C-alpha positions as CSV (number, residue, x, y, z in Angstrom):
1,M,188.2,124.1,65.5
2,K,191.7,123.1,66.7
3,N,190.2,121.3,69.7
4,F,187.7,119.3,67.7
5,G,189.7,118.7,64.5
6,N,191.1,115.4,65.8
7,F,187.7,113.7,66.0
8,K,187.0,111.2,63.3
9,F,183.8,113.0,62.2
10,F,185.5,116.3,61.7
11,E,188.5,114.7,59.8
12,E,186.1,113.0,57.4
13,Q,184.1,116.2,56.8
14,K,187.3,118.2,56.2
15,A,188.4,115.8,53.6
16,K,185.1,115.6,51.7
17,L,183.4,119.0,52.2
18,P,184.3,122.3,50.7
19,L,186.1,124.6,53.1
20,Y,183.2,127.1,53.4
21,L,180.8,124.2,54.4
22,Y,183.3,122.8,56.8
23,T,183.6,126.1,58.7
24,Q,179.8,126.4,58.8
25,I,179.7,123.2,60.9
26,F,181.6,124.9,63.8
27,K,179.5,128.1,63.5
28,N,176.3,126.2,64.0
29,L,177.3,123.7,66.7
30,D,175.6,123.7,70.0
31,Y,176.3,121.9,73.3
32,Q,174.2,119.4,75.2
33,Y,174.8,117.4,78.4
34,V,172.8,114.3,79.4
35,Q,173.2,112.4,82.6
36,Q,173.7,108.7,83.1
37,Y,170.5,106.5,82.9
38,D,168.7,109.2,80.8
39,T,167.7,108.8,77.2
40,V,168.9,111.1,74.5
41,F,165.8,110.2,72.4
42,N,163.4,107.4,72.3
43,Y,162.2,104.9,69.7
44,G,159.4,106.6,67.6
45,D,160.3,110.2,68.4
46,M,160.5,112.7,65.5
47,G,164.1,113.5,64.6
48,S,165.2,117.1,64.9
49,T,168.9,116.9,66.0
50,F,172.2,115.4,64.9
51,Y,174.6,114.3,67.7
52,I,178.4,114.1,67.9
53,I,179.7,112.5,71.1
54,L,182.5,114.5,72.7
55,K,182.8,112.5,75.9
56,G,181.0,109.5,77.4
57,Q,179.3,106.3,76.1
58,V,175.8,105.6,75.0
59,N,173.9,102.3,74.2
60,V,171.8,101.8,71.1
61,L,168.6,99.9,71.9
62,L,166.1,98.4,69.5
63,P,162.7,96.8,70.3
64,K,162.8,93.0,70.4
65,P,161.4,91.2,67.3
66,H,158.1,90.3,69.0
67,V,157.7,93.9,70.3
68,Q,158.3,95.2,66.7
69,D,155.5,92.9,65.5
70,D,153.2,94.2,68.3
71,L,153.9,97.7,67.3
72,K,153.5,96.9,63.6
73,Y,150.0,95.3,64.0
74,G,148.8,97.8,66.7
75,R,148.7,95.4,69.6
76,V,151.0,97.8,71.6
77,T,151.6,101.5,71.2
78,I,154.8,103.4,71.7
79,Q,153.2,105.4,74.5
80,E,152.5,102.2,76.4
81,L,156.1,101.1,76.0
82,Q,157.4,104.5,77.3
83,Q,155.0,104.3,80.3
84,R,156.3,100.8,81.2
85,I,159.8,102.2,81.2
86,E,158.9,105.2,83.3
87,N,157.2,102.9,85.9
88,E,160.3,100.7,86.2
89,K,162.7,103.7,86.5
90,S,161.2,104.5,89.9
91,N,162.7,101.4,91.4
92,Q,166.2,101.2,92.9
93,F,168.9,99.4,90.9
94,S,172.4,98.2,92.0
95,D,174.1,98.9,88.7
96,F,173.4,99.9,85.1
97,D,173.2,96.4,83.8
98,E,170.3,95.6,86.2
99,F,168.6,98.9,85.2
100,L,168.9,98.0,81.6
101,Q,167.6,94.5,82.1
102,V,164.6,95.5,84.1
103,A,163.5,98.9,82.8
104,Y,164.2,98.1,79.1
105,Q,163.2,94.5,79.1
106,D,161.3,95.0,75.8
107,F,164.5,96.3,74.1
108,V,167.8,94.7,73.1
109,K,171.2,96.4,73.1
110,V,172.8,96.2,69.7
111,R,175.9,98.3,70.1
112,N,177.9,101.0,72.0
113,L,178.9,104.4,70.8
114,T,181.8,106.3,72.3
115,A,183.6,109.6,71.8
116,G,184.0,110.6,68.2
117,D,180.9,108.6,67.0
118,T,177.8,110.2,65.6
119,F,174.1,109.3,65.5
120,G,170.7,110.7,64.6
121,D,171.3,111.4,61.0
122,Y,169.0,108.8,59.5
123,A,165.8,110.4,60.8
124,L,166.9,113.8,59.5
125,I,167.7,112.5,56.0
126,T,164.5,110.4,55.6
127,K,162.4,112.9,57.6
128,S,161.0,110.0,59.6
129,K,160.8,108.9,63.2
130,R,163.7,107.6,65.3
131,T,164.4,103.9,64.7
132,A,166.3,103.3,68.0
133,T,166.5,104.5,71.6
134,I,169.8,106.1,72.8
135,L,170.5,105.5,76.5
136,C,173.4,107.1,78.3
137,Y,175.7,104.5,79.9
138,T,177.7,107.3,81.5
139,D,177.4,111.1,81.8
140,C,177.7,112.3,78.2
141,H,178.7,115.6,76.5
142,F,177.4,116.2,72.9
143,M,177.9,118.7,70.2
144,I,174.7,118.9,68.2
145,L,173.5,120.3,64.9
146,H,169.8,121.2,64.6
147,K,167.7,120.2,61.6
148,N,168.0,123.4,59.7
149,A,171.8,123.6,60.0
150,F,172.1,119.9,59.2
151,D,169.9,120.2,56.0
152,R,171.9,123.2,54.8
153,I,175.4,121.8,55.5
154,L,175.5,118.0,55.7
155,Y,172.2,116.7,54.1
156,E,173.5,116.0,50.6
157,H,176.8,114.4,51.8
158,H,175.1,112.1,54.3
159,N,172.2,111.3,52.0
160,S,174.7,110.1,49.3
161,I,176.5,108.0,51.8
162,L,173.3,106.4,53.0
163,K,172.2,105.6,49.4
164,Q,175.6,103.9,48.7
165,Q,175.4,101.8,51.9
166,L,171.8,100.8,51.1
167,A,172.7,99.8,47.6
168,F,175.7,97.8,48.9
169,F,173.7,95.7,51.3
170,E,170.7,95.3,48.9
171,N,173.1,93.5,46.5
172,I,173.8,90.8,49.1
173,S,171.6,87.9,48.2
174,Y,170.7,87.1,51.8
175,L,169.2,90.5,52.3
176,H,167.0,90.7,49.2
177,G,163.5,91.9,50.0
178,I,164.2,93.8,53.2
179,P,162.7,97.3,53.2
180,D,165.1,100.3,53.4
181,Q,164.0,101.3,56.8
182,H,164.6,97.8,58.3
183,L,167.8,97.5,56.3
184,T,169.0,100.8,57.8
185,Q,168.2,99.5,61.3
186,L,170.3,96.4,60.5
187,M,173.2,98.6,59.4
188,H,173.0,100.5,62.7
189,Q,173.4,97.1,64.5
190,M,176.6,96.2,62.7
191,I,180.0,96.9,64.1
192,E,182.8,97.9,61.7
193,F,186.4,96.9,62.3
194,T,189.6,96.6,60.3
195,P,191.6,93.4,60.8
196,Q,195.4,93.3,60.2
197,L,197.0,91.5,57.3
198,N,197.2,87.7,57.9
199,S,195.3,88.0,61.1
200,T,192.8,85.2,62.0
201,I,189.1,86.3,62.1
202,Y,187.9,83.0,63.4
203,K,189.1,79.4,63.6
204,E,187.5,75.9,63.5
205,N,185.4,74.7,66.4
206,E,184.8,78.3,67.7
207,E,181.3,79.4,68.6
208,S,179.4,81.0,65.7
209,H,178.5,84.3,67.3
210,S,178.5,86.6,64.2
211,V,178.1,87.0,60.5
212,Y,180.6,89.0,58.5
213,F,180.2,91.4,55.5
214,I,183.2,92.5,53.5
215,I,183.1,96.2,52.8
216,S,186.6,96.1,51.2
217,G,189.6,93.9,50.9
218,E,190.0,90.1,50.8
219,V,189.3,87.2,53.2
220,E,190.5,83.7,52.7
221,L,188.5,80.7,53.8
222,S,190.4,77.5,54.4
223,Y,189.6,73.9,55.5
224,Q,191.7,71.5,57.4
225,L,191.9,68.5,55.1
226,N,193.9,66.3,57.5
227,S,196.3,66.5,60.4
228,W,199.1,67.9,58.3
229,Q,197.4,69.7,55.3
230,R,195.2,72.8,55.0
231,I,193.5,73.7,51.7
232,V,192.1,77.1,50.5
233,I,188.4,76.9,49.7
234,S,187.7,80.4,48.4
235,L,189.0,84.0,48.5
236,M,186.1,86.3,49.4
237,T,186.2,89.9,48.2
238,K,184.1,93.1,48.5
239,G,180.4,92.6,48.8
240,A,180.6,89.0,50.0
241,I,179.2,87.5,53.2
242,F,180.8,84.7,55.2
243,G,180.3,82.9,58.4
244,E,176.5,82.6,57.8
245,E,176.5,78.9,57.1
246,E,177.3,77.8,60.6
247,V,174.9,80.5,62.0
248,L,172.0,79.2,59.9
249,K,172.8,75.6,60.9
250,G,173.5,76.5,64.6
251,I,176.8,74.7,64.6
252,R,180.4,75.6,65.4
253,R,182.9,77.0,62.9
254,T,184.0,74.4,60.3
255,Q,186.4,76.7,58.5
256,K,189.1,79.2,59.2
257,A,188.9,82.8,58.0
258,I,192.1,84.9,57.5
259,C,192.5,88.5,56.4
260,K,194.5,88.7,53.1
261,S,194.6,92.4,52.4
262,N,196.0,95.5,54.1
263,E,192.8,97.4,53.3
264,T,190.2,95.0,54.6
265,V,187.2,96.5,56.3
266,L,184.5,94.2,57.8
267,R,181.1,94.7,59.4
268,T,179.9,92.1,61.8
269,L,176.4,91.3,62.8
270,S,175.5,89.1,65.7
271,A,174.0,85.8,65.0
272,Q,170.9,86.6,67.0
273,Q,170.2,89.8,65.1
274,F,170.8,88.1,61.8
275,M,168.4,85.2,62.5
276,S,165.7,87.5,63.9
277,T,165.9,89.7,60.8
278,L,165.5,86.7,58.5
279,E,162.5,85.4,60.6
280,I,160.8,88.8,60.6
281,H,161.0,89.0,56.8
282,N,160.4,85.3,56.1
283,L,163.8,84.8,54.5
284,K,165.1,82.0,56.6
285,L,164.1,79.2,54.3
286,A,165.5,80.9,51.2
287,C,168.7,81.8,52.9
288,S,169.1,78.2,54.1
289,E,168.7,76.9,50.6
290,Q,171.4,79.4,49.4
291,S,173.7,78.3,52.2
292,D,173.2,74.6,51.3
293,Q,174.1,75.3,47.7
294,K,177.2,77.1,48.8
295,A,178.1,74.3,51.1
296,Q,177.7,71.8,48.2
297,R,180.0,73.7,46.0
298,Q,182.6,73.9,48.7
299,S,182.3,70.2,49.4
300,K,182.9,69.5,45.7
301,Q,186.0,71.6,45.9
302,I,187.2,69.8,49.0
303,L,186.6,66.4,47.2
304,L,188.6,67.5,44.1
305,R,191.4,68.8,46.3
306,R,191.5,65.5,48.1
307,K,191.7,63.5,44.9
308,A,194.4,65.8,43.5
309,T,196.4,65.3,46.7
310,E,196.1,61.6,46.5
311,S,197.2,61.7,42.8
312,L,200.3,63.8,43.8
313,L,201.1,61.3,46.6
314,L,200.9,58.4,44.2
315,C,203.1,60.0,41.7
316,C,205.7,60.9,44.2
317,P,208.3,58.2,45.2
318,V,208.1,59.4,48.9
319,A,204.4,59.0,49.2
320,K,204.6,56.6,52.1
321,K,206.8,58.8,54.1
322,R,205.5,62.3,54.8
323,D,208.0,64.9,53.7
324,N,207.9,68.6,54.6
325,N,208.9,69.5,51.0
326,L,206.0,67.4,49.7
327,D,203.6,69.0,52.1
328,S,204.6,72.5,51.0
329,E,204.4,71.5,47.3
330,I,200.9,70.1,47.7
331,T,199.8,73.2,49.7
332,R,201.3,75.5,47.0
333,F,199.6,73.4,44.3
334,H,196.2,73.8,46.0
335,S,196.5,77.5,46.9
336,T,197.9,78.7,43.6
337,R,194.5,79.4,42.0
338,Q,193.0,81.0,45.2
339,I,195.5,83.8,45.9
340,S,194.8,87.3,44.7
341,L,195.8,88.0,41.2
342,S,198.0,90.9,42.3
343,H,200.2,88.6,44.5
344,R,199.8,85.2,42.8
345,F,202.9,85.2,40.7
346,Q,205.0,86.7,43.4
347,L,203.9,84.3,46.1
348,N,203.6,81.2,43.9
349,P,206.1,81.1,41.0
350,P,205.1,78.7,38.3
351,I,206.2,75.1,38.7
352,T,209.0,74.1,36.3
353,H,211.4,71.1,36.0
354,S,213.9,72.9,38.2
355,N,211.6,73.4,41.3
356,C,209.1,70.6,41.0
357,L,209.5,67.7,43.3
358,I,208.0,65.2,40.9
359,P,210.6,64.4,38.2
360,I,209.7,65.3,34.6
361,Q,210.7,62.7,32.1
362,I,211.8,64.2,28.7
363,P,211.0,62.0,25.7
364,H,213.9,60.3,24.0
365,Y,213.3,61.9,20.7
366,I,214.0,65.4,22.1
367,K,217.7,66.1,21.9
368,L,218.9,68.5,24.6
369,M,221.8,70.8,23.8
370,P,224.7,70.9,26.4
371,Q,224.7,74.1,28.5
372,N,228.2,75.1,27.4
373,Q,227.5,74.7,23.7
374,K,226.2,77.8,21.8
375,P,223.7,77.5,19.0
376,P,225.3,77.8,15.5
377,P,225.0,81.2,13.8
378,L,222.4,81.7,11.1
379,Q,223.9,81.4,7.7
380,S,223.2,84.1,5.1
381,R,220.7,83.0,2.5
382,L,222.3,84.0,-0.8
383,G,219.1,83.3,-2.7
384,T,217.3,86.0,-0.8
385,N,220.0,88.6,-1.5
386,F,220.1,87.5,-5.1
387,N,216.4,88.1,-5.6
388,R,216.4,91.4,-3.7
389,L,219.2,92.8,-5.9
390,R,217.6,91.5,-9.0
391,N,214.4,93.4,-8.2
392,I,216.3,96.6,-7.7
393,L,218.0,96.2,-11.1
394,K,214.5,95.8,-12.7
395,T,213.5,99.2,-11.6
396,E,216.8,100.9,-12.7
397,R,217.6,99.4,-16.0
398,S,215.8,98.7,-19.3
399,E,214.6,95.3,-20.5
400,G,217.8,94.7,-22.4
401,N,219.9,95.4,-19.4
402,I,217.7,93.2,-17.3
403,Q,218.5,90.3,-19.6
404,Q,222.2,91.2,-19.4
405,G,221.9,91.5,-15.6
406,S,220.2,88.1,-15.5
407,S,223.0,86.5,-17.5
408,Y,225.4,88.3,-15.2
409,F,223.8,86.9,-12.1
410,S,223.5,83.5,-13.6
411,Q,227.2,83.6,-14.2
412,C,227.9,84.8,-10.7
413,S,225.6,82.1,-9.3
414,S,227.9,79.5,-10.6
415,H,230.8,81.0,-8.7
416,Q,228.9,81.9,-5.5
417,Q,230.1,78.9,-3.7
418,Q,233.7,80.2,-4.0
419,L,232.8,83.7,-2.7
420,S,231.9,84.7,0.8
421,P,228.4,86.3,1.3
422,K,230.0,89.7,2.0
423,Q,232.1,89.6,-1.2
424,F,229.1,88.5,-3.2
425,I,227.0,91.4,-2.1
426,N,229.8,93.9,-2.6
427,I,230.1,92.8,-6.2
428,H,226.4,93.3,-6.9
429,V,226.3,96.7,-5.2
430,E,229.3,97.9,-7.3
431,R,227.6,96.7,-10.4
432,L,224.4,98.5,-9.5
433,R,226.3,101.8,-8.8
434,K,228.0,101.7,-12.2
435,S,224.8,101.0,-14.0
436,R,223.2,104.2,-12.5
437,Y,225.9,106.4,-14.0
438,K,225.5,105.1,-17.5
């Protein structure tokens, strides 16, 4: 347990599984060794084992789109594919890449797995056939769990994770209508990575090689308005997809994507795999329409920002001469509404008359008080004290005394201008105290 505890898989299981189940994993582990150029299992095999890579590297291979169509409609069988591969393996190859290109010409490599990665759980969870071929790039050492042990120890946990992942990707509009089996294959083709805060994911004019899915965190998309100003178009959060517009149109990047959170986790899918998936499920037209609508909304935002920038430049007396302070002010003006709510006030304090570059004219009818002058103290309202004491007397004295008290207060009211508020209240309090002892 100490030797394997540092692997990512075992760390995750230790944090999520009860201790007795975690120890059962080690009691049921077996060892398996597979040489280079050999397959761990083939596409279409029945699943019976779960694999943990201890050492080595494997390639995940999927049939090409046209081969999947042939298999789907019965034009080619899996046995015929395997026979083709075995016939090609008898030839001599200079390196692994040549072997992969010739022997597995009907397959495409979607990703690499290295030490600490796992595979083979989907077929055990769904009790279905293998959805990929695993080919050893180097000599590999595995720890394996057989089906009975997997069902007893890890089935519930891995099944819940699979359902959560499927629900996550089903909510993405571009992937609506894809069956769970094909969606799971698509998930296996994705590569997960964690960018650093404020790191650039891609820039303008780069090749559009991938589509990105946000598992968690935030990503900011910005547009270069002119040679000296960049504006923020949108702030993408969990469950969003970005980078697909350029892939669908087959053009270079037109925007810049920057990571804006410490906890951002992304999954990337190659442009070729994304487009082939849409073509197989006849979703290319619908996705293109969604992308066009998204592009129209962004173009409207850019137009509004351009007009706002022009209005700021017209209002500013230094409009003809570009000023660094003006540039920063305009950039802050545009980006205020796009930054995350948790950091917006901290990064962009509200614009006031003290920090705004555009002077604020105060109307002439508003009189400003000098900074050294203090506001006058509030004067005591004698009428309020008079009514309050009069109400107290009503509850303590009879009707006859009320009239006498009223005459008394009426007499005092004629002299209230000569008395201070404190003296006036003391007189009435003393009068009330004496009346209670009568």
